[in-house]
LOLOBA-587457 format. One record per residue (C-alpha): x, y, z; residue number from 1. Coordinates in pm, 1 decimal, decimal comma, padded with zeros to 6 digits. Example, Ala and Ser with C-alpha at 12.3 -4.5 7.8 and 13.67 -1.06 7.14 Angstrom:
2
<r><x>01230,0</x><y>-00450,0</y><z>00780,0</z><nr>1</nr></r>
<r><x>01367,0</x><y>-00106,0</y><z>00714,0</z><nr>2</nr></r>
***
This chain:
238
<r><x>09385,3</x><y>09792,0</y><z>10765,1</z><nr>1</nr></r>
<r><x>09671,0</x><y>10013,7</y><z>10885,9</z><nr>2</nr></r>
<r><x>10003,3</x><y>09829,3</y><z>10880,7</z><nr>3</nr></r>
<r><x>10245,1</x><y>09923,0</y><z>11156,0</z><nr>4</nr></r>
<r><x>10573,7</x><y>09846,4</y><z>11329,9</z><nr>5</nr></r>
<r><x>10690,9</x><y>09917,5</y><z>11683,8</z><nr>6</nr></r>
<r><x>11041,6</x><y>10018,0</y><z>11792,0</z><nr>7</nr></r>
<r><x>11159,3</x><y>10030,4</y><z>12154,2</z><nr>8</nr></r>
<r><x>11487,6</x><y>09916,2</y><z>12307,1</z><nr>9</nr></r>
<r><x>11309,1</x><y>09808,5</y><z>12627,5</z><nr>10</nr></r>
<r><x>11159,0</x><y>09459,0</y><z>12571,9</z><nr>11</nr></r>
<r><x>10880,2</x><y>09507,3</y><z>12828,0</z><nr>12</nr></r>
<r><x>10776,3</x><y>09840,7</y><z>12678,6</z><nr>13</nr></r>
<r><x>10784,0</x><y>09686,7</y><z>12330,9</z><nr>14</nr></r>
<r><x>10570,2</x><y>09395,2</y><z>12447,3</z><nr>15</nr></r>
<r><x>10315,0</x><y>09636,7</y><z>12593,9</z><nr>16</nr></r>
<r><x>10287,7</x><y>09840,5</y><z>12272,6</z><nr>17</nr></r>
<r><x>10256,9</x><y>09523,8</y><z>12063,8</z><nr>18</nr></r>
<r><x>09980,9</x><y>09402,3</y><z>12293,2</z><nr>19</nr></r>
<r><x>09795,0</x><y>09731,0</y><z>12254,2</z><nr>20</nr></r>
<r><x>09829,5</x><y>09714,6</y><z>11874,9</z><nr>21</nr></r>
<r><x>09677,2</x><y>09366,5</y><z>11867,3</z><nr>22</nr></r>
<r><x>09372,0</x><y>09494,4</y><z>12055,2</z><nr>23</nr></r>
<r><x>09291,8</x><y>09752,2</y><z>11784,7</z><nr>24</nr></r>
<r><x>09102,2</x><y>09571,7</y><z>11504,4</z><nr>25</nr></r>
<r><x>09211,4</x><y>09803,9</y><z>11223,3</z><nr>26</nr></r>
<r><x>09584,2</x><y>09782,8</y><z>11309,5</z><nr>27</nr></r>
<r><x>09808,0</x><y>09509,5</y><z>11169,2</z><nr>28</nr></r>
<r><x>10140,6</x><y>09460,3</y><z>11346,2</z><nr>29</nr></r>
<r><x>10405,0</x><y>09357,9</y><z>11094,1</z><nr>30</nr></r>
<r><x>10706,1</x><y>09348,3</y><z>11325,6</z><nr>31</nr></r>
<r><x>10849,2</x><y>09476,7</y><z>11652,3</z><nr>32</nr></r>
<r><x>11212,1</x><y>09589,7</y><z>11690,1</z><nr>33</nr></r>
<r><x>11440,6</x><y>09661,4</y><z>11984,5</z><nr>34</nr></r>
<r><x>11671,0</x><y>09865,2</y><z>11760,0</z><nr>35</nr></r>
<r><x>11600,5</x><y>10141,2</y><z>11509,7</z><nr>36</nr></r>
<r><x>11893,0</x><y>10018,7</y><z>11299,7</z><nr>37</nr></r>
<r><x>11727,3</x><y>09678,8</y><z>11255,9</z><nr>38</nr></r>
<r><x>11403,7</x><y>09849,5</y><z>11153,8</z><nr>39</nr></r>
<r><x>11573,5</x><y>10040,6</y><z>10870,6</z><nr>40</nr></r>
<r><x>11620,6</x><y>09733,1</y><z>10653,4</z><nr>41</nr></r>
<r><x>11263,0</x><y>09617,7</y><z>10714,1</z><nr>42</nr></r>
<r><x>11122,2</x><y>09953,2</y><z>10602,8</z><nr>43</nr></r>
<r><x>11319,7</x><y>09935,6</y><z>10279,9</z><nr>44</nr></r>
<r><x>11150,8</x><y>09609,4</y><z>10184,9</z><nr>45</nr></r>
<r><x>10802,4</x><y>09641,8</y><z>10333,3</z><nr>46</nr></r>
<r><x>10518,5</x><y>09888,1</y><z>10314,7</z><nr>47</nr></r>
<r><x>10438,4</x><y>10037,5</y><z>10654,0</z><nr>48</nr></r>
<r><x>10166,6</x><y>10294,4</y><z>10725,6</z><nr>49</nr></r>
<r><x>10235,7</x><y>10376,7</y><z>11090,5</z><nr>50</nr></r>
<r><x>10527,8</x><y>10345,5</y><z>11333,8</z><nr>51</nr></r>
<r><x>10534,7</x><y>10353,5</y><z>11713,5</z><nr>52</nr></r>
<r><x>10884,9</x><y>10475,4</y><z>11798,1</z><nr>53</nr></r>
<r><x>11059,0</x><y>10524,6</y><z>12131,7</z><nr>54</nr></r>
<r><x>11273,5</x><y>10837,9</y><z>12124,6</z><nr>55</nr></r>
<r><x>11546,4</x><y>10765,0</y><z>12378,3</z><nr>56</nr></r>
<r><x>11733,9</x><y>10464,4</y><z>12233,7</z><nr>57</nr></r>
<r><x>12108,0</x><y>10384,1</y><z>12212,6</z><nr>58</nr></r>
<r><x>12307,1</x><y>10391,5</y><z>11886,8</z><nr>59</nr></r>
<r><x>12029,7</x><y>10565,0</y><z>11692,0</z><nr>60</nr></r>
<r><x>11759,6</x><y>10764,9</y><z>11868,3</z><nr>61</nr></r>
<r><x>11401,1</x><y>10745,5</y><z>11752,4</z><nr>62</nr></r>
<r><x>11409,9</x><y>11110,7</y><z>11649,8</z><nr>63</nr></r>
<r><x>11724,4</x><y>11071,2</y><z>11438,0</z><nr>64</nr></r>
<r><x>11583,1</x><y>10748,9</y><z>11295,1</z><nr>65</nr></r>
<r><x>11270,6</x><y>10923,3</y><z>11165,0</z><nr>66</nr></r>
<r><x>11474,9</x><y>11217,2</y><z>11033,3</z><nr>67</nr></r>
<r><x>11694,5</x><y>10974,9</y><z>10837,8</z><nr>68</nr></r>
<r><x>11399,3</x><y>10837,2</y><z>10638,9</z><nr>69</nr></r>
<r><x>11335,6</x><y>11003,3</y><z>10303,7</z><nr>70</nr></r>
<r><x>10966,7</x><y>10913,3</y><z>10298,5</z><nr>71</nr></r>
<r><x>10875,5</x><y>10794,5</y><z>10649,2</z><nr>72</nr></r>
<r><x>10544,8</x><y>10639,7</y><z>10751,6</z><nr>73</nr></r>
<r><x>10332,5</x><y>10830,2</y><z>10999,4</z><nr>74</nr></r>
<r><x>10483,4</x><y>10810,0</y><z>11345,7</z><nr>75</nr></r>
<r><x>10356,8</x><y>10813,4</y><z>11703,0</z><nr>76</nr></r>
<r><x>10645,2</x><y>10871,5</y><z>11942,5</z><nr>77</nr></r>
<r><x>10658,8</x><y>10697,2</y><z>12280,0</z><nr>78</nr></r>
<r><x>10895,6</x><y>10816,4</y><z>12552,4</z><nr>79</nr></r>
<r><x>10936,5</x><y>10877,0</y><z>12923,7</z><nr>80</nr></r>
<r><x>11053,2</x><y>11235,1</y><z>12866,6</z><nr>81</nr></r>
<r><x>10798,7</x><y>11510,0</y><z>12805,3</z><nr>82</nr></r>
<r><x>11065,2</x><y>11757,0</y><z>12690,0</z><nr>83</nr></r>
<r><x>11093,9</x><y>11572,1</y><z>12357,8</z><nr>84</nr></r>
<r><x>10736,7</x><y>11657,9</y><z>12259,9</z><nr>85</nr></r>
<r><x>10815,4</x><y>11984,9</y><z>12080,2</z><nr>86</nr></r>
<r><x>11093,7</x><y>11825,9</y><z>11875,3</z><nr>87</nr></r>
<r><x>10867,1</x><y>11534,2</y><z>11793,4</z><nr>88</nr></r>
<r><x>10612,0</x><y>11756,0</y><z>11625,9</z><nr>89</nr></r>
<r><x>10888,3</x><y>11924,0</y><z>11424,0</z><nr>90</nr></r>
<r><x>10920,6</x><y>11600,5</y><z>11226,7</z><nr>91</nr></r>
<r><x>10544,4</x><y>11596,3</y><z>11168,1</z><nr>92</nr></r>
<r><x>10471,1</x><y>11331,3</y><z>11428,5</z><nr>93</nr></r>
<r><x>10109,2</x><y>11217,4</y><z>11431,8</z><nr>94</nr></r>
<r><x>10108,6</x><y>11208,7</y><z>11812,0</z><nr>95</nr></r>
<r><x>10321,9</x><y>11175,9</y><z>12122,9</z><nr>96</nr></r>
<r><x>10266,0</x><y>10934,7</y><z>12413,3</z><nr>97</nr></r>
<r><x>10438,9</x><y>10970,7</y><z>12750,8</z><nr>98</nr></r>
<r><x>10524,8</x><y>10654,9</y><z>12945,7</z><nr>99</nr></r>
<r><x>10373,0</x><y>10485,0</y><z>13133,4</z><nr>100</nr></r>
<r><x>10115,7</x><y>10454,1</y><z>12856,0</z><nr>101</nr></r>
<r><x>09763,5</x><y>10340,4</y><z>12935,1</z><nr>102</nr></r>
<r><x>09558,6</x><y>10158,2</y><z>12675,6</z><nr>103</nr></r>
<r><x>09304,2</x><y>10442,3</y><z>12685,1</z><nr>104</nr></r>
<r><x>09570,2</x><y>10698,3</y><z>12591,2</z><nr>105</nr></r>
<r><x>09708,4</x><y>10465,1</y><z>12324,5</z><nr>106</nr></r>
<r><x>09367,4</x><y>10401,1</y><z>12167,6</z><nr>107</nr></r>
<r><x>09286,4</x><y>10773,4</y><z>12169,8</z><nr>108</nr></r>
<r><x>09612,5</x><y>10860,3</y><z>11990,3</z><nr>109</nr></r>
<r><x>09560,9</x><y>10585,9</y><z>11732,4</z><nr>110</nr></r>
<r><x>09201,0</x><y>10688,0</y><z>11667,7</z><nr>111</nr></r>
<r><x>09304,4</x><y>11051,3</y><z>11620,2</z><nr>112</nr></r>
<r><x>09579,3</x><y>10943,8</y><z>11380,9</z><nr>113</nr></r>
<r><x>09342,4</x><y>10725,5</y><z>11180,5</z><nr>114</nr></r>
<r><x>09084,0</x><y>11002,6</y><z>11149,0</z><nr>115</nr></r>
<r><x>09345,9</x><y>11254,5</y><z>11043,5</z><nr>116</nr></r>
<r><x>09555,9</x><y>11051,1</y><z>10802,0</z><nr>117</nr></r>
<r><x>09379,9</x><y>10727,6</y><z>10706,4</z><nr>118</nr></r>
<r><x>09004,1</x><y>10782,9</y><z>10723,5</z><nr>119</nr></r>
<r><x>08978,9</x><y>10887,0</y><z>10358,9</z><nr>120</nr></r>
<r><x>09225,7</x><y>10635,1</y><z>10224,5</z><nr>121</nr></r>
<r><x>09097,9</x><y>10415,6</y><z>09944,1</z><nr>122</nr></r>
<r><x>09010,0</x><y>10052,4</y><z>10013,7</z><nr>123</nr></r>
<r><x>09271,4</x><y>09791,1</y><z>09941,3</z><nr>124</nr></r>
<r><x>09055,7</x><y>09589,0</y><z>09704,5</z><nr>125</nr></r>
<r><x>09132,2</x><y>09623,3</y><z>09336,9</z><nr>126</nr></r>
<r><x>08896,4</x><y>09834,4</y><z>09131,2</z><nr>127</nr></r>
<r><x>08728,3</x><y>09626,3</y><z>08862,6</z><nr>128</nr></r>
<r><x>08895,7</x><y>09708,7</y><z>08533,9</z><nr>129</nr></r>
<r><x>08790,2</x><y>09514,0</y><z>08226,4</z><nr>130</nr></r>
<r><x>08980,8</x><y>09737,7</y><z>07986,8</z><nr>131</nr></r>
<r><x>09317,9</x><y>09629,2</y><z>07855,9</z><nr>132</nr></r>
<r><x>09473,5</x><y>09972,3</y><z>07888,3</z><nr>133</nr></r>
<r><x>09517,9</x><y>10269,8</y><z>08119,8</z><nr>134</nr></r>
<r><x>09546,7</x><y>10641,4</y><z>08059,2</z><nr>135</nr></r>
<r><x>09838,9</x><y>10790,4</y><z>08252,6</z><nr>136</nr></r>
<r><x>09928,1</x><y>11156,7</y><z>08289,1</z><nr>137</nr></r>
<r><x>10301,8</x><y>11203,1</y><z>08242,3</z><nr>138</nr></r>
<r><x>10443,8</x><y>11554,8</y><z>08249,7</z><nr>139</nr></r>
<r><x>10204,1</x><y>11752,3</y><z>08027,2</z><nr>140</nr></r>
<r><x>10073,1</x><y>11458,9</y><z>07825,6</z><nr>141</nr></r>
<r><x>09807,6</x><y>11193,0</y><z>07873,5</z><nr>142</nr></r>
<r><x>09942,1</x><y>10860,8</y><z>07750,7</z><nr>143</nr></r>
<r><x>09755,2</x><y>10540,4</y><z>07677,4</z><nr>144</nr></r>
<r><x>09940,8</x><y>10233,6</y><z>07804,1</z><nr>145</nr></r>
<r><x>09842,6</x><y>09881,9</y><z>07704,5</z><nr>146</nr></r>
<r><x>09852,7</x><y>09654,5</y><z>08008,1</z><nr>147</nr></r>
<r><x>10022,7</x><y>09379,3</y><z>07808,5</z><nr>148</nr></r>
<r><x>10313,0</x><y>09616,2</y><z>07739,0</z><nr>149</nr></r>
<r><x>10390,8</x><y>09671,1</y><z>08107,7</z><nr>150</nr></r>
<r><x>10679,4</x><y>09463,1</y><z>08244,0</z><nr>151</nr></r>
<r><x>10691,7</x><y>09604,8</y><z>08594,4</z><nr>152</nr></r>
<r><x>10618,6</x><y>09921,5</y><z>08789,0</z><nr>153</nr></r>
<r><x>10872,4</x><y>10080,9</y><z>09019,7</z><nr>154</nr></r>
<r><x>10769,8</x><y>10304,1</y><z>09310,4</z><nr>155</nr></r>
<r><x>10977,8</x><y>10617,5</y><z>09367,6</z><nr>156</nr></r>
<r><x>10840,5</x><y>10819,5</y><z>09660,1</z><nr>157</nr></r>
<r><x>10541,8</x><y>11009,8</y><z>09514,3</z><nr>158</nr></r>
<r><x>10606,7</x><y>10886,4</y><z>09159,7</z><nr>159</nr></r>
<r><x>10596,5</x><y>10557,7</y><z>08975,1</z><nr>160</nr></r>
<r><x>10814,6</x><y>10452,9</y><z>08684,4</z><nr>161</nr></r>
<r><x>10631,9</x><y>10222,2</y><z>08442,7</z><nr>162</nr></r>
<r><x>10871,6</x><y>09994,2</y><z>08256,5</z><nr>163</nr></r>
<r><x>10744,9</x><y>09883,1</y><z>07915,5</z><nr>164</nr></r>
<r><x>10842,2</x><y>09639,9</y><z>07641,9</z><nr>165</nr></r>
<r><x>11062,3</x><y>09806,1</y><z>07378,9</z><nr>166</nr></r>
<r><x>10985,0</x><y>10158,9</y><z>07501,2</z><nr>167</nr></r>
<r><x>11131,9</x><y>10409,3</y><z>07742,8</z><nr>168</nr></r>
<r><x>10991,4</x><y>10401,5</y><z>08098,1</z><nr>169</nr></r>
<r><x>10710,5</x><y>10644,6</y><z>08174,5</z><nr>170</nr></r>
<r><x>10712,9</x><y>10854,4</y><z>08491,9</z><nr>171</nr></r>
<r><x>10381,8</x><y>10950,3</y><z>08653,1</z><nr>172</nr></r>
<r><x>10280,8</x><y>11132,0</y><z>08970,4</z><nr>173</nr></r>
<r><x>10101,3</x><y>10837,1</y><z>09129,9</z><nr>174</nr></r>
<r><x>10130,6</x><y>10625,5</y><z>09442,2</z><nr>175</nr></r>
<r><x>10182,6</x><y>10250,3</y><z>09428,7</z><nr>176</nr></r>
<r><x>09854,4</x><y>10179,0</y><z>09606,7</z><nr>177</nr></r>
<r><x>09665,8</x><y>10398,2</y><z>09362,7</z><nr>178</nr></r>
<r><x>09795,3</x><y>10234,2</y><z>09047,1</z><nr>179</nr></r>
<r><x>09770,3</x><y>09884,2</y><z>09195,0</z><nr>180</nr></r>
<r><x>09397,7</x><y>09932,5</y><z>09252,3</z><nr>181</nr></r>
<r><x>09351,1</x><y>09992,2</y><z>08878,8</z><nr>182</nr></r>
<r><x>09541,7</x><y>09683,7</y><z>08765,6</z><nr>183</nr></r>
<r><x>09377,3</x><y>09340,5</y><z>08725,3</z><nr>184</nr></r>
<r><x>09489,9</x><y>09124,5</y><z>09017,3</z><nr>185</nr></r>
<r><x>09505,4</x><y>08811,7</y><z>08800,6</z><nr>186</nr></r>
<r><x>09776,6</x><y>08972,1</y><z>08585,2</z><nr>187</nr></r>
<r><x>09968,4</x><y>09199,2</y><z>08822,7</z><nr>188</nr></r>
<r><x>10108,3</x><y>09136,1</y><z>09169,6</z><nr>189</nr></r>
<r><x>10282,2</x><y>09348,0</y><z>09430,7</z><nr>190</nr></r>
<r><x>10602,8</x><y>09164,9</y><z>09524,9</z><nr>191</nr></r>
<r><x>10783,3</x><y>09442,1</y><z>09709,5</z><nr>192</nr></r>
<r><x>10715,2</x><y>09779,3</y><z>09864,8</z><nr>193</nr></r>
<r><x>10860,8</x><y>09936,4</y><z>09550,4</z><nr>194</nr></r>
<r><x>10760,8</x><y>09689,3</y><z>09277,1</z><nr>195</nr></r>
<r><x>10451,8</x><y>09558,2</y><z>09098,6</z><nr>196</nr></r>
<r><x>10517,7</x><y>09297,7</y><z>08829,8</z><nr>197</nr></r>
<r><x>10325,9</x><y>09171,7</y><z>08528,9</z><nr>198</nr></r>
<r><x>10293,6</x><y>08799,8</y><z>08602,0</z><nr>199</nr></r>
<r><x>10285,9</x><y>08715,9</y><z>08231,6</z><nr>200</nr></r>
<r><x>10631,1</x><y>08870,7</y><z>08188,3</z><nr>201</nr></r>
<r><x>10803,6</x><y>08650,3</y><z>08445,5</z><nr>202</nr></r>
<r><x>11039,3</x><y>08399,4</y><z>08285,4</z><nr>203</nr></r>
<r><x>11317,8</x><y>08348,3</y><z>08540,5</z><nr>204</nr></r>
<r><x>11317,5</x><y>08349,5</y><z>08922,4</z><nr>205</nr></r>
<r><x>11649,5</x><y>08325,6</y><z>09100,2</z><nr>206</nr></r>
<r><x>11698,3</x><y>08330,0</y><z>09478,7</z><nr>207</nr></r>
<r><x>11374,1</x><y>08514,3</y><z>09555,2</z><nr>208</nr></r>
<r><x>11441,9</x><y>08761,0</y><z>09276,3</z><nr>209</nr></r>
<r><x>11254,1</x><y>08801,2</y><z>08949,8</z><nr>210</nr></r>
<r><x>11495,0</x><y>08840,4</y><z>08659,0</z><nr>211</nr></r>
<r><x>11369,7</x><y>09065,0</y><z>08379,2</z><nr>212</nr></r>
<r><x>11700,2</x><y>09147,4</y><z>08212,8</z><nr>213</nr></r>
<r><x>12059,0</x><y>09042,9</y><z>08283,7</z><nr>214</nr></r>
<r><x>12093,8</x><y>09356,7</y><z>08496,2</z><nr>215</nr></r>
<r><x>11738,5</x><y>09388,8</y><z>08635,9</z><nr>216</nr></r>
<r><x>11652,2</x><y>09186,2</y><z>08946,2</z><nr>217</nr></r>
<r><x>11322,9</x><y>09250,8</y><z>09128,4</z><nr>218</nr></r>
<r><x>11335,4</x><y>09130,3</y><z>09492,0</z><nr>219</nr></r>
<r><x>11039,9</x><y>08950,2</y><z>09647,9</z><nr>220</nr></r>
<r><x>11014,6</x><y>09085,0</y><z>10002,4</z><nr>221</nr></r>
<r><x>10899,8</x><y>08887,2</y><z>10305,4</z><nr>222</nr></r>
<r><x>10574,7</x><y>09083,8</y><z>10324,9</z><nr>223</nr></r>
<r><x>10462,9</x><y>08957,7</y><z>09980,7</z><nr>224</nr></r>
<r><x>10649,0</x><y>08626,7</y><z>09963,0</z><nr>225</nr></r>
<r><x>10357,9</x><y>08408,2</y><z>10077,4</z><nr>226</nr></r>
<r><x>10117,0</x><y>08537,4</y><z>09812,2</z><nr>227</nr></r>
<r><x>10380,9</x><y>08509,8</y><z>09540,7</z><nr>228</nr></r>
<r><x>10465,5</x><y>08154,8</y><z>09647,6</z><nr>229</nr></r>
<r><x>10097,7</x><y>08058,6</y><z>09620,3</z><nr>230</nr></r>
<r><x>10098,6</x><y>08185,9</y><z>09262,9</z><nr>231</nr></r>
<r><x>10409,1</x><y>07979,9</y><z>09184,9</z><nr>232</nr></r>
<r><x>10271,5</x><y>07666,4</y><z>09349,4</z><nr>233</nr></r>
<r><x>09948,9</x><y>07696,1</y><z>09151,7</z><nr>234</nr></r>
<r><x>10139,7</x><y>07712,7</y><z>08822,9</z><nr>235</nr></r>
<r><x>10432,3</x><y>07487,4</y><z>08908,6</z><nr>236</nr></r>
<r><x>10467,6</x><y>07170,2</y><z>08702,4</z><nr>237</nr></r>
<r><x>10561,8</x><y>06881,4</y><z>08930,9</z><nr>238</nr></r>
***
């Protein structure tokens, strides 16, 4: 499933794009926005694979919006102006759709984007791992990490920082999806775009934040809140 958001300051155009997204079985619409500024906060707290972005918007244009992101999702630009096409591809846009957009053109652009960027992506299901440890390559060393020693994992663009009990964090060139697939789902849970936590290490939860140390608060984002709440309800003493 490819998660996506749509951004267009024209409500009717946004409604059309959202309707097209819902017709594609492998797309999952997370949210639609009439302002790029409103979308910024959502992207900081949720994992998004693909964006449909109108270019000509007030306050913050779609082009400037994408340029402002340090690690943006793939983007398909939508606009009424053909002259923006060249600039769109300068920011590595997956495709460019000129309004009015037919469903045929939309589906063709999405299919091309999927084949180019997502066809070889690994499945979301966790890989069965009965071992109680992982081997991680960090710098020029291969390090064995016991799963019980992991407190939480922090995503940092193309790297992850693995926070351990009584040891310095370990940096590794890995993506969050990759490492999550190798962790047992009954012990580890994704609670934020940038955080995976060891459920056995959770002792305090305060205002939708997991408290690990007096100065370490892990937020539970809206995208993962429902699954985390189910875990709490299952283990909550009433």
